[in-house]
N, C-alpha and C positions, 0 to 999 in steps of 0.2 A: 361445922356449917351453920351460919348464921338463919334466922328466921326470915331473912330477907331473899334467900336463894330461890331462884325458879323452880318451881316442883319437877319442871320436866329434866332438871337435870339432879335431882335428890339422889338417883342410884347411878349416876354416872361413876364409872370406874375409869380414872384418868390413865394415861399411857406412862409407864414406868420407865425412866430413861436409865444408861447404865450409870455406874458410880464414877463421879468424878471426884478423888479423893483431894483433901485439902491440907492433910496433916504429912503423913511420912511420904518417901519417894517410893513408888512403885515403876515396876516393868508393867507399863499400861497395856493389858491385852484384852480389854472388855468391851469396846464401844466401837470396833472396826474402825478406829481414825488411821489417815496414813502416817506410817513412821518416818516418812520423808519431808522436810521441810519446802515451804513453796519455794518455787524457781525468785532468782533475783528479778527480774522484769516484774514480778508481782509485788513483791516489796517495794520495789522505786514508784510504782503506779498507784500503790496506797499510800505513800509519802507525800507524791504530788498531790493527791485529792485532800489529803488532811489539811490544807491549809484553804479549803474551801468548803467548809462544815456550815459557813453561814446560810450556803446556797442548798436549795432542794435539789434531787437528784434527777435525772431526766427520767420522767415516768414512763417511757417507750423504752428504755435502755436500748436506745439505738444504736449505739457501738457495739454493745455486747452482743445484741441480736445480730448484727451484721458479721461479725466474726463468726459466732454459733453456725450461721447459714452456711457459711463459707467451709467450717471444719466438717459439719454432719451432713452436707449436701442436699440442705432443704431450702426453700423460700423463707425470707425473713418475714412473712405474712403467718408462717407456720409454726412460730414458735413464739412461747411467752416465759419471761423471767421471773423468777418469785424468789420469796425469804425462804430459802431450802426447798427441798423437794415436799417437805411436808405441805407447804402451803399449795402448790399446784395437784396433790393429792385431793386436797380439803376443797379447793374450787372444784374439782370434778365431781366430788360429793354433791356438794352445795348446787351446781349448775344442772346437773343430771338426774338426782336422785330425789324421791319423793315418797308419800305414800302409795302411789301408784306403780311405783319404778324403783323398787329394791336392788340391794346391791349384794352380789355372790363372790366371797372369796373362798380362800382356803382356811379349815380351821386352825393349820398352824402356819403361821406367815408374821408379816410385819405386824406389831401390835396395835398400831394406831388404825388400822381399818375398822375395827369395830369401835372404835372411839369417835372416830367420824362419822360413823353411822346414827351413834348415840346421839352426840352433839348436834346433829343436823335432823334428829327424829324421823331417821330413814329406816324402813324394815330393812332386814339383813338376813341373809343364810350362808352359814359356813359349810363347807364339804370336806369331811375328813380325809386326810390321805391316805395313800396305800401303807402297807405295814411297813415298806422300807424307807417312808417317809417322803415318796416322790408323788408327784400330783398326776392323776389321770386326766388328760385331755377330755376324754369322752364325757365326765363328768360335768362337763362345762357347755357340752353341745346342747342347743335350746334351754338354756340356764334359765329363762323367764325373767332374767334381770340383767341390770349393769355389771360387770366382772370386773375385778381388781385381781391380779396376779403380779407377785414378785417372781421376776426371771434373771437369776438365778433367785431363787426363794431363801428367806431367812426364817429361821437361825439353820436349816438344813444345807444350803446353796447348792442345791439340787436344780438343772436347767430343764425348760420345754426346747423343743427345735421350732426354727420357725415354721415348717411343714404342720406343727401340732398349733402353733398359735394360729396359722392360718385357717386351720379345723375349726378353734373356737372362732374367730372374725366370722368366717363363712355360715355358721350355725345360729349366729345371734346379730343377724343384720340390722334390727330394730333396737338393738340397744348399745351402749358404750362399752368398750373393751379398754381397760386401762392395763397398761403392760408396764410396771416399776421396775426400771433397769439400774435402781443404784448400786448394784455389783458387777454391771454387764463387762466392763473393762477388764475383769480379771478370769475371764473364760467362757463367757456367755455369748449368745449369737443375737444381736441388735434385732429389734423389729423396726426400726425407722426407715427402710426400704419399703415396707408395706404402706406407709401413710398413705401413699398417692393411690394407692390401690384400694383401701378400706376407708369409707368415710365413717367409719364407727372406732377409729383405733386411736388412741391417745399414748403415747411414750413420754414416761417421766423419767427424768435423770437428775443427778444430784453431783456438786462440785466438791462432797463432802468428804468421799473416798478417795478417787482414783486421782482426784485434783489438789489434796491437801489442802482444803480450804472449809474443814468442819467448822471450824470457829468463825469463818466469815458468813454462814447461813446463805447459800446459792443453791438454788436448783432452775429447773425449767421443764416445759413440756413441749413437747411437737406432735402437731395433729393437721388436719387439713383446715382450713382456712375459717369455716364456718364453727368448729369446735373451738378453736383458738379466741373467735370472736365471743362466742359464749361465756367462757372463762374470764376472758378481759372485762365483761361485764360486771362479774362479780369482781374482780379486781379494782375495777374502778368506783365501785360502788361501796369498798370497804378500804382499800389503803392504795390509792393512785401512785404512791412514792414508795412501794413495796421493798425495793432493794436499795440500800442506801448508795451513796456515791462511791466509798472506798470500795465495798464490796464488786460494785459495777465496774470499775476500771481493774481490780485484781482478777475479774474472771476473764476481763476481755485480754488482759497480759496474759493469764495461764493458757487460752487457747491459742494465742499467737506462738507461745512456747509449747505447742501440744506434744512436742516429740519428747521433751523432757519428762513429762508426766507418763506419756505411754510407755517410756523406758523404765521407768519406776513400778508401772504396773507389771511388767514383766520380770523384774526382779522379785518383786512379791510373789509373783505365780511361782516361780522356781524356788524361792524361799518355802513357800507354802507344800509344793510337791516332798522337797527334803524332808520337812518337818513331817509330815503324814508318813513318811518312810521309815523316820525313826520312831513314831509313837507307835506304829505296826509293829517293831521289833521288840517295843515293851508290853505289847499284848491288847493294845488299845484296838477298837473298832470304829470305823469312820464313814461317814457318806464321803461320796466323792465330790466333795464340794468345787464350784469353779468360781468362788467369791474369794475375798481377803480374808477368810475366816475359815476355822476347821471346826466341824462339828463331833465331837469323840465323847467315846466311855470306855471304861475299863472293867472287865467282869470281878475284880476283886475290890475296888473301892468306889464307893458310890459317888456321884456328881457332886453331891453337896459336901460331902468330906474333903474330897480333890480340892474342892474351889476355896474353901474355907483354911486348908493346911498351907495352899498356895500363898492365899492372901495374907497369911501370918509370915511367911518368908519372903514378902515383897513383890509378889506376882499376882497380878489381876487378871480374872479371866469371868465369863460372864455365867452365872448360874441361872437356869429358871426352875421354879419350884412347881410347875404344873405338872400332874401325874404322868402323862405321857412320856415327857422327857426330862425327868427329873434325875435320870441316871448319867444325861450326858453334859458336857461343858461346850459353850460355844470360845474358841481360842482366837483371838485377833492374830493374823500374821504380820509379825513386826519386823524390824532388822534381822539378819543372821545371827548377831551378837545377841539379840533379845529373847530370840527363840532358843539358842543354845544355854542362856540362863534359865528359861521355862523347862527345858527338857532336862536339866540337870536336877533342878529342884521337883520335877515330876519323879524322875529316877529316883531319887532319895526318897522321898512319900512312898513310893510304890516298896521300897525296899523296909522301911518301918512298918509298912501294913501287913506283910507276908509273915 
């Protein structure tokens, strides 16, 4: 750190992304990317826009917003497109949080939440999960601050029902409730239908997982017009051209071919459930994940050892060193072939350890 670094950032612990290897080839099951390539329409849309890079992108993302409104059944004025869902989440922290308006979120969830709070000098409170890693919705009733909940949660994959989310919204009418739905297309229940009913609800989504566009960086938020206008003020005060024209065209094409992506999601769910059965037969215990990953541990091999041995064999999974989950690994669901390779190497490691 240089001597010029602002003192308010001196103790900041930044978010740590999953490994992006640059050497050997891996079966990459560590960052929850889709194993499926984008549709041909997306590739064609990107190619068409690549010759127009001398021009700024549309700051209002007009065509993309229009297509998203049709797909998700909301008004165009209820959508804000961003550079990944990380940006819409950060906008929410910036727009609605300050010293008198703290944020509240689970103690085990997406690692960016405390980072957003700290970088924006917003006080926050983390609520522990129940012993089975689930969220107790009653813990968020009358929470005394703005709330962020990933549903399904990460890295557990566990979900809250819409009824439980409504209970949180109803008991916090004077605070914003952000429901982060990065993984909702793999078995969760979207809260988008509640947007017109609750003025304090923001639903955030991403194209990174279910739309095969992690490398394109595209996300969005859906909320009532007033909340969207507030966050648009932040956007136009920081980076009005936040979504580049190739990504914008890719997102529009992806939503036009929505059936292709939703079919891929169904395939991932089927492979996830098959993989969970195979792991259970090997002695693993798992959460009932409704995301595109599995959160699992084995009683005879600690999480770090399994992670390292799999990496040596060309399989990357995600291991977290924090004490409460160090026995677990988060395993992205890939293709059936990728999961067969993962299972074969896992079985061999277990045999070595016994």
